[in-house]
VOKOLDO-895417 format. One record per residue: z, x, y of N, C-alpha, C, CB in turn. Coordinates in steps of 0.1 Angstrom, whole numbers. Glycine has a CB too. Layout:
TORTI    n_up   n_east   n_north   ca_up   ca_east   ca_north    c_up   c_east   c_north   cb_up   cb_east   cb_north
TORTI       Z        X         Y       Z         X          Y       Z        X         Y       Z         X          Y
...
# end
This chain:
TORTI    n_up   n_east   n_north   ca_up   ca_east   ca_north    c_up   c_east   c_north   cb_up   cb_east   cb_north
TORTI       0        8       -12       0         0          0       0        9        12      12       -10          0
TORTI      -9        6        22      -9        14         34      -1        7        45     -24        15         39
TORTI       7       15        52      15        10         63       8       15        76      30        14         62
TORTI       4        6        85      -3        10         97       3        3       109     -18         8         96
TORTI       1        8       121       5         1        133      -5        5       144      20         3        137
TORTI      -5       -2       155     -14         0        166      -7        8       177     -19       -13        172
TORTI     -13       19       182      -8        26        193     -20       30       202      -1        39        188
TORTI     -19       25       215     -29        27        225     -43       22       219     -30        42        228
TORTI     -43       11       212     -55         5        207     -60       12       195     -66         6        218
TORTI     -53       22       189     -58        29        177     -49       25       166     -58        44        180
TORTI     -55       25       154     -47        23        142     -41       36       137     -56        16        130
TORTI     -28       37       135     -21        49        131     -14       47       118     -11        54        142
TORTI     -17       56       108     -10        54         95       4       60        95     -19        61         84
TORTI      13       54        88      27        59         88      29       67        75      36        47         88
TORTI      19       68        66      21        75         54      25       89        56       9        74         45
TORTI      18       96        65      21       110         67      35      112        73      10       117         77
TORTI      39      103        81      53       104         87      63      102        76      55        94         98
TORTI      60       93        66      70        91         56      71      103        47      66        79         47
TORTI      59      110        44      59       121         35      66      134        41      45       125         31
TORTI      66      135        55      72       146         61      87      144        64      65       149         74
TORTI      92      132        60     106       130         62     114      139        53     110       115         59
TORTI     125      145        59     132       155         51     144      149        44     137       166         61
TORTI     146      154        32     158       151         23     164      164        19     153       142         11
TORTI     174      168        26     180       182         24     185      184        10     191       184         33
TORTI     191      175         4     196       176        -10     185      178       -20     205       165        -14
TORTI     175      171       -18     163       172        -27     156      185       -26     153       160        -25
TORTI     155      190       -13     149       203        -11     157      214       -17     148       205          5
TORTI     170      213       -17     179       223        -22     178      224       -38     193       221        -18
TORTI     178      212       -44     176       211        -59     163      217       -63     178       197        -64
TORTI     152      213       -56     139       218        -59     138      233       -57     129       211        -50
TORTI     144      238       -46     143       253        -44     151      260       -55     149       256        -31
TORTI     162      255       -59     171       261        -70     163      261       -83     184       253        -71
TORTI     156      250       -86     149       249        -99     137      260       -99     143       235       -101
TORTI     130      261       -88     119       271        -87     125      285       -88     112       269        -74
TORTI     137      288       -82     142       301        -84     146      304       -98     155       302        -75
TORTI     152      294      -105     155       296       -120     142      298      -128     163       284       -125
TORTI     132      290      -125     119       291       -132     113      304      -131     110       280       -127
TORTI     112      310      -119     107       324       -117      93      326      -124     117       334       -122
TORTI      84      317      -122      71       318       -127      69      314      -142      67       333       -127
TORTI      80      310      -149      79       305       -162      74      290      -162      92       307       -170
TORTI      73      285      -174      69       270       -175      81      262      -169      66       266       -189
TORTI      93      264      -173     105       258       -168     117      265      -173     105       243       -171
TORTI     128      264      -166     140       270       -170     147      262      -181     150       272       -159
TORTI     158      267      -187     165       260       -197     177      252      -191     170       269       -208
TORTI     182      243      -198     194       235       -194     206      245      -192     197       224       -204
TORTI     207      255      -201     219       263       -201     219      272      -189     219       272       -213
TORTI     207      274      -182     207       282       -170     212      275      -158     193       287       -168
TORTI     212      262      -158     216       255       -146     231      256      -143     213       240       -148
TORTI     234      262      -132     248       264       -127     250      256      -115     250       279       -125
TORTI     260      247      -115     262       238       -103     265      246       -90     274       229       -106
TORTI     270      258       -92     272       266        -80     260      270       -72     280       278        -83
TORTI     248      270       -79     236       273        -73     230      263       -64     226       277        -83
TORTI     236      250       -65     231       239        -56     243      231       -52     221       230        -64
TORTI     253      239       -47     266       233        -44     265      222       -33     276       244        -39
TORTI     255      224       -24     254       214        -13     247      201       -17     246       221         -2
TORTI     242      200       -29     235       188        -34     241      182       -46     220       192        -36
TORTI     253      185       -50     258       180        -62     260      165       -62     271       187        -65
TORTI     263      159       -50     265       145        -50     252      137       -53     271       141        -36
TORTI     241      143       -50     228       137        -52     221      141       -65     219       139        -40
TORTI     226      151       -71     219       157        -83     222      149       -96     223       171        -85
TORTI     214      150      -106     216       144       -119     209      152      -129     211       130       -119
TORTI     213      150      -142     207       156       -154     203      144      -163     217       166       -161
TORTI     191      144      -168     186       134       -177     183      140      -191     173       127       -171
TORTI     183      131      -201     180       135       -214     169      126      -220     193       135       -224
TORTI     159      131      -225     148       123       -231     153      116      -243     136       132       -235
TORTI     151      103      -244     155        95       -256     143       89      -263     164        84       -251
TORTI     132       88      -256     119        83       -262     108       86      -253     120        67       -265
TORTI      95       85      -257      84        88       -248      85       79      -235      71        86       -254
TORTI      86       86      -223      87        79       -211     100       73      -207      77        68       -211
TORTI     110       76      -216     124        70       -213     134       82      -213     128        60       -224
TORTI     144       81      -204     154        91       -203     167       85      -198     150       102       -193
TORTI     178       90      -203     191        85       -198     198       95      -190     199        80       -211
TORTI     208       90      -183     215        99       -173     227      105      -181     221        91       -161
TORTI     227      119      -182     238       126       -188     249      130      -178     233       139       -194
TORTI     244      134      -166     254       137       -155     248      132      -142     256       153       -154
TORTI     257      127      -133     252       121       -121     263      124      -110     249       106       -122
TORTI     258      127       -98     267       129        -86     272      115       -81     260       136        -75
TORTI     282      116       -72     288       104        -67     278       95       -59     300       108        -59
TORTI     268      102       -53     259        94        -44     251       84       -53     249       104        -38
TORTI     248       88       -66     241        78        -74     250       67       -78     236        86        -87
TORTI     263       69       -80     272        59        -83     274       49       -71     286        64        -87
TORTI     273       55       -59     275        47        -47     262       38       -46     276        55        -35
TORTI     251       43       -49     238        35        -48     239       22       -57     226        43        -52
TORTI     244       24       -69     245        12        -78     259        5       -77     243        17        -92
TORTI     268       12       -70     282         6        -69     288        5       -83     281        -8        -62
TORTI     286       15       -91     292        15       -105     289       29      -111     287         4       -114
TORTI     296       32      -122     293        45       -129     280       44      -136     305        48       -139
TORTI     271       53      -134     258        52       -140     256       62      -151     247        55       -129
TORTI     265       71      -154     264        80       -165     262       73      -178     276        90       -166
TORTI     252       77      -186     249        70       -199     239       59      -198     262        64       -205
TORTI     235       55      -186     225        45       -184     211       51      -183     228        37       -171
TORTI     201       43      -186     187        48       -184     184       50      -169     176        39       -190
TORTI     175       60      -166     172        62       -152     165       50      -146     163        74       -151
TORTI     160       41      -154     153        29       -149     162       19      -143     145        23       -160
TORTI     175       21      -144     185        12       -138     184       12      -123     199        16       -142
TORTI     178       23      -117     177        24       -102     164       16       -97     176        38        -98
TORTI     156       11      -106     143         6       -102     142       -9      -105     132        13       -109
TORTI     134      -16       -96     130       -30        -98     122      -31      -111     122       -35        -86
TORTI     122      -43      -116     115       -45       -129     100      -42      -128     117       -60       -134
TORTI      94      -46      -116      79       -43       -115      76      -29      -113      74       -52       -104
TORTI      86      -20      -111      83        -6       -109      86        3      -121      92        -1        -97
TORTI      91       -3      -131      95         4       -143      84        9      -152     105        -4       -152
TORTI      73        2      -152      61         7       -159      55       19      -153      50        -4       -159
TORTI      55       20      -139      50        32       -133      60       43      -134      48        29       -118
TORTI      73       40      -134      83        51       -137      81       56      -151      97        45       -135
TORTI      78       47      -161      76        52       -175      65       62      -176      73        39       -184
TORTI      54       59      -169      42        68       -169      46       81      -162      30        62       -162
TORTI      54       81      -152      57        93       -145      66      102      -154      65        90       -132
TORTI      76       96      -160      85       103       -169      78      109      -181      97        94       -174
TORTI      68      101      -186      60       106       -197      52      118      -193      51        95       -202
TORTI      46      118      -181      39       130       -176      48      142      -174      32       126       -163
TORTI      60      139      -170      69       151       -168      72      158      -181      83       145       -162
TORTI      74      151      -192      77       158       -204      65      163      -211      84       148       -213
TORTI      54      156      -210      42       160       -218      33      171      -211      33       148       -220
TORTI      32      170      -198      23       180       -191      28      194      -192      21       176       -177
TORTI      39      199      -188      49       191       -181      46      191      -166      63       198       -183
TORTI      54      184      -158      50       182       -144      63      180      -136      40       171       -142
TORTI      62      183      -123      72       180       -113      69      166      -107      74       190       -102
TORTI      78      157      -107      76       143       -102      84      141       -90      80       133       -113
TORTI      77      136       -79      84       132        -67      81      118       -64      80       142        -55
TORTI      91      110       -62      89        95        -60      94       92       -46      96        87        -70
TORTI      86       85       -38      90        79        -26      94       64       -29      78        80        -15
TORTI     106       61       -25     112        48        -29     116       40       -17     124        50        -38
TORTI     117       27       -19     121        17         -9     127        5       -15     110        13          1
TORTI     137       -1        -8     142       -14        -13     136      -25        -6     158       -14        -11
TORTI     137      -37       -12     132       -49         -5     141      -54         5     129       -60        -16
TORTI     136      -58        17     145       -63         27     152      -76        23     137       -66         40
TORTI     164      -77        27     172       -90         24     175      -98        37     185       -86         17
TORTI     182     -109        35     185      -117         46     193     -110        57     192      -130         42
TORTI     202     -102        53     210       -95         63     210      -80        60     225      -100         63
TORTI     199      -75        54     198       -61         50     184      -56        53     202       -60         35
TORTI     184      -45        60     171       -38         62     167      -30        50     172       -28         75
TORTI     154      -28        48     150       -20         36     155       -5        38     134       -20         35
TORTI     158        0        26     163        14         25     153       23        19     177        15         17
TORTI     150       34        25     141        44         20     148       55        13     131        49         31
TORTI     142       61         2     148        71         -5     138       80       -12     158        66        -16
TORTI     142       91       -17     133       100        -24     140      105       -37     128       112        -16
TORTI     132      106       -48     137       111        -60     128      123       -65     139       100        -71
TORTI     134      134       -70     126       144        -76     131      146       -90     127       158        -67
TORTI     122      149       -99     126       151       -113     118      164      -118     122       139       -122
TORTI     126      173      -124     121       186       -127     124      189      -142     127       198       -118
TORTI     115      194      -150     117       195       -164     126      207      -168     104       196       -172
TORTI     133      206      -179     142       217       -184     140      217      -199     157       215       -180
TORTI     141      229      -205     141       231       -219     155      229      -225     136       245       -223
TORTI     156      224      -237     169       223       -244     172      236      -252     170       211       -253
TORTI     182      236      -260     186       248       -268     175      252      -278     199       246       -275
TORTI     167      242      -282     156       245       -292     143      249      -285     154       233       -301
TORTI     143      250      -272     131       253       -265     121      242      -262     123       263       -273
TORTI     125      230      -265     117       218       -262     121      212      -249     119       207       -273
TORTI     111      206      -242     113       200       -229     118      186      -231     100       200       -220
TORTI     131      185      -231     138       172       -233     149      169      -222     144       172       -247
TORTI     150      178      -212     160       176       -202     153      176      -188     171       187       -202
TORTI     160      170      -179     155       169       -165     166      172      -155     149       154       -162
TORTI     163      181      -146     171       183       -134     165      175      -122     173       198       -130
TORTI     173      167      -116     167       158       -105     177      156       -94     162       146       -111
TORTI     173      148       -84     181       144        -73     176      131       -67     182       155        -62
TORTI     184      123       -62     181       110        -56     189      110       -43     184        98        -65
TORTI     182      108       -32     188       108        -19     183       97       -10     186       121        -11
TORTI     192       89        -4     189        78          5     188       83        19     199        67          3
TORTI     178       78        26     177        82         40     186       73        49     162        80         45
TORTI     195       80        56     204        73         65     217       69        58     198        61         71
TORTI     224       60        64     237        55         59     235       45        47     245        48         70
TORTI     243       47        37     242        38         26     251       26        26     244        46         13
TORTI     246       14        26     254         2         26     258       -1        12     246       -10         31
TORTI     268      -10        10     273       -13         -3     262      -18       -12     284       -24         -1
TORTI     263      -13       -24     252       -16        -34     256      -29       -42     251        -4        -44
TORTI     248      -31       -53     238       -22        -58     225      -23       -51     236       -25        -73
TORTI     217      -11       -52     204       -11        -46     194       -7       -57     203        -1        -34
TORTI     183      -14       -58     173       -10        -67     160       -9       -60     171       -21        -79
TORTI     152        1       -64     140         6        -56     127        2       -62     141        21        -54
TORTI     117        0       -53     103        -1        -57      97       13       -54      96       -12        -49
TORTI      86       16       -61      80        29        -59      69       28       -49      74        34        -73
TORTI      70       35       -38      60        35        -28      48       45       -31      66        39        -14
TORTI      52       56       -36      42        66        -40      47       75       -51      37        74        -28
TORTI      39       81       -59      42        90        -70      34      103       -68      40        84        -84
TORTI      41      115       -67      34       128        -66      37      135       -79      39       136        -54
TORTI      27      137       -87      28       144       -100      21      158       -98      21       136       -111
TORTI      29      168       -99      24       182        -98      25      189      -111      32       190        -87
TORTI      14      192      -117      14       199       -130      19      213      -128       0       199       -136
TORTI      27      218      -137      33       231       -136      24      242      -141      47       232       -143
TORTI      21      251      -133      12       262       -137      20      275      -139       1       265       -126
TORTI      18      282      -150      25       294       -153      17      306      -148      27       295       -168
TORTI      24      315      -141      17       327       -136      13      336      -147      27       334       -126
TORTI       2      344      -144      -3       352       -155       7      363      -159     -16       359       -150
TORTI      14      369      -150      24       379       -153      35      373      -161      29       386       -141
TORTI      39      361      -158      50       354       -166      45      352      -180      54       341       -159
TORTI      32      348      -182      27       345       -195      27      358      -203      13       340       -194
TORTI      23      369      -196      22       382       -203      36      386      -208      16       393       -194
TORTI      46      384      -199      60       387       -202      65      379      -214      69       385       -190
TORTI      62      366      -214      66       357       -225      59      361      -238      64       343       -222
TORTI      46      365      -237      39       370       -249      45      382      -255      24       371       -246
TORTI      48      392      -246      54       405       -250      68      402      -257      56       414       -238
TORTI      76      393      -251      89       390       -257      87      384      -270      97       381       -248
TORTI      77      375      -271      75       368       -284      70      378      -295      64       357       -283
TORTI      61      387      -291      56       398       -300      68      407      -305      45       406       -294
TORTI      77      410      -295      88       418       -299      97      411      -309      96       423       -287
TORTI      99      398      -306     107       390       -315     101      389      -329     109       376       -310
TORTI      87      387      -330      80       386       -343      81      399      -350      66       382       -340
TORTI      80      411      -343      81       424       -349      94      426      -355      77       435       -339
TORTI     105      422      -347     118       424       -353     121      415      -365     128       420       -342
TORTI     115      403      -364     117       393       -375     109      399      -388     111       379       -372
TORTI      97      404      -386      90       410       -397      97      422      -403      76       414       -392
TORTI     103      430      -395     111       441       -400     123      437      -408     116       450       -388
TORTI     129      427      -403     141       421       -411     136      415      -424     148       410       -403
TORTI     124      408      -424     119       403       -436     115      413      -446     107       394       -433
TORTI     109      424      -441     106       435       -450     118      442      -456      98       446       -442
TORTI     128      443      -448     141       449       -453     147      440      -464     151       451       -442
TORTI     146      426      -462     151       417       -472     143      418      -485     151       403       -466
TORTI     130      419      -483     121       420       -495     124      432      -503     107       419       -491
TORTI     127      444      -496     130       456       -503     143      455      -510     131       467       -492
TORTI     153      448      -504     166       446       -511     164      437      -523     176       440       -501
TORTI     156      427      -522     154       418       -533     147      425      -544     146       406       -529
TORTI     137      434      -541     130       442       -551     140      451      -558     119       449       -545
TORTI     149      457      -550     158       467       -556     168      459      -566     166       474       -545
TORTI     172      447      -562     181       440       -570     173      435      -583     186       428       -562
TORTI     161      431      -581     153       425       -592     150      435      -603     141       419       -587
TORTI     149      448      -599     146       458       -609     158      465      -615     136       468       -603
TORTI     170      462      -610     182       468       -616     183      464      -630     194       464       -607
TORTI     185      473      -639     185       470       -654     198      462      -657     185       483       -662
TORTI     196      452      -666     207       445       -671     215      436      -662     216       454       -678
TORTI     210      433      -650     217       426       -640     211      412      -638     218       433       -627
TORTI     219      403      -634     214       390       -631     209      390      -616     225       379       -632
TORTI     199      383      -613     194       383       -600     204      378      -590     181       374       -599
TORTI     205      385      -579     214       381       -569     228      388      -569     216       367       -569
TORTI     230      397      -580     243       404       -581     240      419      -579     250       401       -594
TORTI     250      425      -573     249       440       -571     260      447      -579     250       443       -556
TORTI     256      457      -586     266       465       -594     264      479      -591     265       462       -609
TORTI     274      486      -588     274       501       -586     285      507      -594     275       505       -571
TORTI     281      519      -600     291       526       -608     302      531      -599     285       538       -616
TORTI     315      531      -603     326       535       -595     325      549      -591     339       533       -602
TORTI     328      552      -579     328       566       -574     342      572      -577     326       566       -558
TORTI     342      583      -585     355       590       -588     363      592      -576     352       603       -596
TORTI     376      586      -577     385       588       -566     380      581      -553     386       602       -563
TORTI     371      571      -555     365       565       -543     370      551      -541     350       565       -544
TORTI     361      542      -538     364       528       -533     371      520      -545     352       521       -528
TORTI     382      514      -542     389       506       -552     381      494      -556     403       502       -547
TORTI     373      489      -546     365       477       -549     355      479      -560     358       472       -536
TORTI     348      490      -560     339       493       -570     345      496      -583     330       505       -566
TORTI     357      502      -583     365       505       -595     369      492      -602     377       514       -593
TORTI     374      482      -594     377       469       -599     365      462      -605     384       461       -589
TORTI     354      463      -598     342       456       -602     338      462      -616     331       458       -592
TORTI     339      475      -618     335       481       -630     344      477      -641     335       497       -629
TORTI     357      476      -638     366       471       -649     363      457      -653     380       472       -643
TORTI     360      449      -644     357       435       -647     344      435      -656     354       426       -635
TORTI     334      443      -653     322       443       -661     325      448      -675     312       453       -654
TORTI     334      458      -676     337       462       -690     343      451      -698     347       474       -689
TORTI     351      443      -692     357       432       -700     346      421      -704     368       425       -692
TORTI     337      419      -695     326       410       -698     317      414      -709     318       407       -685
TORTI     317      428      -711     308       433       -721     314      434      -735     303       447       -718
TORTI     327      429      -736     334       430       -749     328      420      -758     349       428       -747
TORTI     322      424      -768     317       415       -779     319      422      -792     301       411       -776
TORTI     330      420      -799     332       427       -811     335      417      -823     344       437       -810
TORTI     330      421      -834     333       413       -846     336      422      -857     321       403       -850
TORTI     346      419      -865     350       428       -876     351      419      -889     365       434       -873
TORTI     344      424      -899     344       418       -912     351      426      -922     329       415       -917
TORTI     360      420      -930     367       427       -940     363      421      -954     382       426       -938
TORTI     359      430      -963     355       426       -977     368      424      -985     346       436       -983
TORTI     367      416      -995     378       414      -1004     379      399     -1008     391       418       -998
TORTI     391      395     -1013     393       381      -1016     392      372     -1005     405       380      -1024
TORTI     398      377      -993     398       369       -981     388      375      -971     412       367       -976
TORTI     384      367      -962     375       371       -952     381      367      -938     361       365       -954
TORTI     383      377      -930     388       374       -917     379      379      -906     402       380       -915
TORTI     380      373      -895     371       376       -883     380      377      -871     360       365       -882
TORTI     378      389      -864     385       391       -851     375      391      -840     394       403       -852
TORTI     378      384      -829     369       384       -818     377      386      -805     361       371       -817
TORTI     371      393      -796     378       395       -783     371      386      -772     378       410       -779
TORTI     379      380      -764     374       370       -754     380      374      -741     378       356       -757
TORTI     372      372      -731     377       374       -717     384      361      -712     365       378       -707
TORTI     397      363      -708     404       352       -703     406      353      -688     418       351       -710
TORTI     402      343      -680     403       344       -666     416      338      -661     391       336       -659
TORTI     424      346      -654     437       341       -649     437      343      -634     449       349       -656
TORTI     446      336      -628     447       338       -613     457      349      -610     452       324       -606
TORTI     455      356      -600     464       367       -597     473      363      -586     456       380       -592
TORTI     485      367      -586     495       363       -576     494      372      -564     510       364       -582
# end
């Protein structure tokens, strides 16, 4: 929808004025996210430190993906509670939007996780009988979880001017979707780190295969067990292991000829030690 008015006989658009309106808390959260990102695709949830955006904590929030295009609020500043006039933690982010705006919000959140992308929403409330419309802005920025998947969001919601008693639900005036581009040097760094990780993993795998081969070719041993001859005057552990093996190897049978026939066998008896 275009908002226009007449000035000196000319039609002037208000869209540019609305887009240049400043929201300090949102600017701080956005700058902090870009500093954490540092040319990568996006930072991780574990990297987010509230002290880095201390001036915007009342407007900031953390979301968690629960389904394609859907996210719920994990953490929220007091400003968000004041907008809805209730505790919003645990609720879907769509609670801040009018019913006719939620389909567009769904598409924006889906793009954020899938592209990924930075989402900036220009918002407004409907005027009431004794209430002027309220304008606001929301920014949503993707984060990785502990598994490296993009399932978290760092964001902020700020109302322009004084906030009247809520609840307030917004319509979407405009959506700005900015695909995140990874710098070439950041890509090279991530590739080098990945190669180093793969090389280390391969080395560990080769070492494990060598160990398995050594165990598999040990004579008279069951797979998965290690036996070493005791070191004279050495480790008591190996001496005890050798003693146990000797008892396991006892298999004797004695036959006596004559009128009677007797048989003597030795068995290993397992007892608990005090």
